[in-house]
Each structure stands twice: as C-alpha cells, then as structure tokens.
N, C-alpha and C positions, 0 to 999 in steps of 0.2 A: 408604545413599545420602545424600549431602550435599543439604541444602535449598538451592534456588536463590533468591537474593535479587534482587528486581527494584526498580529505583529509578524509581518513577512519581510522577506529580503533582509534578514538579520543574521544569516549564516549559520542557522541551526537546523536540526532535524525537526520535523513536525509529525506529531502523532495525530492522525486524521481518522475520523469515524464518520461513515454515512450509512444511511439505512434505505432499504427498499420502501416503497410507498406504503404507508400505514403499517410498517413492520411486517408485511406479508412475506412469507418464505419463498420469494420469487427466484432465489439463487439455488434452490434446493435440489439440483440435479448435477451429476458429473458433467454433463454437456454444458450447463450454464457456468459452472466453475471454470471449465476449460476455455470457454469464450472470454470470460472475464480476465483470466490470466494472460491470454493472448493479446487482448486489447491493452492491458496494463503494461506489458512489455513493449508493445508498439508505441504507446504514448510516452513511456520512459525514454525510448530511443529518440523519438521525434523532438521532445522538449528538453532532453539532456539533464536528467536528474537521477540521483541514486535512490535505491530502495533499500532501506535497512532491514525491513521485515514487513510481513503482511499475514493476515488470516482472513479467509472468506468464510462467512457463516451463512446459514440459510436466509437470513433477513437483514444482514448488515455486513460491513467490511471495515477492517482496521488496517491502516497503512502507517508505516514509519518511513517517511520520505525526506530527502533533502530538497532544497529549493531548486526549481528548474532554472537552467541556464537561459532558456528561451521562454519568455512570457512569465506569468505569475502562477502561483500555486492554485488560485481560484480558477483560472482559465484551464489549467491542466486537469483539474477535477471535473470541470464542466465538460470538457472534451471526452474524458474517460467515461463519464456517466452517459453522455449522448451516444457515443459509439457502442457501449454495451447495451443500452436500452433499445437502440435500433435493431440490434441482432437478437435480443432476448425477449422483447415485449411481445406478448401473445395477444391475439384478438380478444376483445372484451376487457382488457386491462387498460384503465384510463392512463395511469402513469406507472413507470417502473421504479423511479427513485424519489425519495423525499427531496425537496429543493435545496435544503441547507446541508451543511456539514459541520462537524465539531473539529476544532483544530487546537491542539495543545503544543506550545513550543517546548522543545526538549533541549534544555540548556547545558546538561551535564551528562557524563558517561553513566553516572548512577541512575539518572532518570531514563536514559536510553535503555539500559538493561531492565529496569522496572517495566517499561512499556513493552519490550519484547516478551518478557515473562508473562505479562498480563495477556497479550495477544495469543501467545502460544498455548496458554492454559485455558483459554476461552472455550474451545470445543470439549475439553474434559469437564470443566465446571458446568457446562450446559448438558452433560450426559450424552453427548454425541459419540464419544469414544472413551476408552479407559485410560489411554496414555496419549500424550501430545504427538508422539511419533506415528500414531495410527491415523491422524487426520492429514490427508494428502494435500489439502488446500491451504497450506501455510508455508512459511519460510523455515519452520522448525527443522525439517529433515536436512535442509542445507546447512544449518548451524551445527547439526550433529555429525554430518558426514562430508560436507563440502560438495556434494553432488549438486550440479547446476540444473535446475528445472527450466520451465518455460520463462520464468521471471528471473532476471539477473539480480542477485542479492549482493549488496556491497558488504564484503566480509574479508577476513584474512585470506580465504581461498581465492576470492576474486582478485585481490591484490597480488597474490602469488602468481596467478595466471598472467598478470600484467607485468611481472618482474618486480613485485613488491612496490609498485608505484600507485599513487592516487589516479583516479580517472583523469584524463587529459584536461577537462574543463575545471576540475578541482585543483590540479597542479598549477594552472595559471592563477587561480584565485589565491592559492597559498603563497605564491611568489610575490604577488602584487597587492596582497591584502594586508 
C-alpha cells in the first residue's frame, strides 16, 4: 500500500473529511451533533486553530480548518475523534470513527469558497433538507447571518467582533511570516 503524503504546516486551510466506522450513521441525532460541536469548539480553543466552515452529516464530517498553533493537524483530529467517541460510543459498537481522514490543501480563495459551497450543499444533495439554511449542523447559518453558534467560525463577523483584526495567533504569523 502506498504511503499517503500530507502537506501540513504550509499556512493554508485544510478541507478535512472523516467518517464514522463503516459509514454507519452514528451521528444521526441532535444530541450527537451537539456533543460533536461542543468538542470541536473545545479542541479549537485548546489547540489554537481557526474553523472556516463545517458540516456534520449522519455518517461523516467535513471541516475547513486552519493549521493549529499548538501541535499538528493529525494530533488535533485524533484528539477530536477520541473525545467525541468517548462521549458518543454506545455499547455493542466496536469503533465510532474510521481510523483515517481525507485532507485536501486549500491554496486559494476560489478553492476555499468551492469547499464551503460543497460542504453547505451536502445535506441538500443527500435529501436531508430542502435548503442549506434548514440544516442546523453546519456553518451555513453563520455565513448568512453572522450569528455565532457553538463553534466559532472565522468570518468577517468574527473579525468585526475583534475590531477587524485577525485572531491573535494569526496576527503574529502575519507580522513574522
């Protein structure tokens, strides 16, 4: 089997996808989605990274994330998966998550918008809702209204709340990069 090469610590967003074990719909409840969102925000704060967008589906997750200030993206995802599986794994379920994840480097604004659109349209494409704004488990509503949910989304509204400044850890990188 060929070894997968990941390009991390390159200063770009990452479009990440990971799935529940054997694509089972293990996230298919409001309670599970809420647990995942809470853990995603806790891990975001702990490791110091920005979230450009996300969508939670019954059997998989899409994230658009910046690189963490503390540790690596692979460690952050491992911690996120461990924390959520400990809280959500039911008796009789061998594993909650597939071991691997898919990572696509997002090098341009055009690709960032493309990945956000793909994520936000996923529940509609799958027939879960008629419109993206009807799916509460994504960053779509934040982009439409600026309302901050459980997960802090890096957007023009988040920047405005900070006085139109980048997050502190990104300000340092911009000055010294």
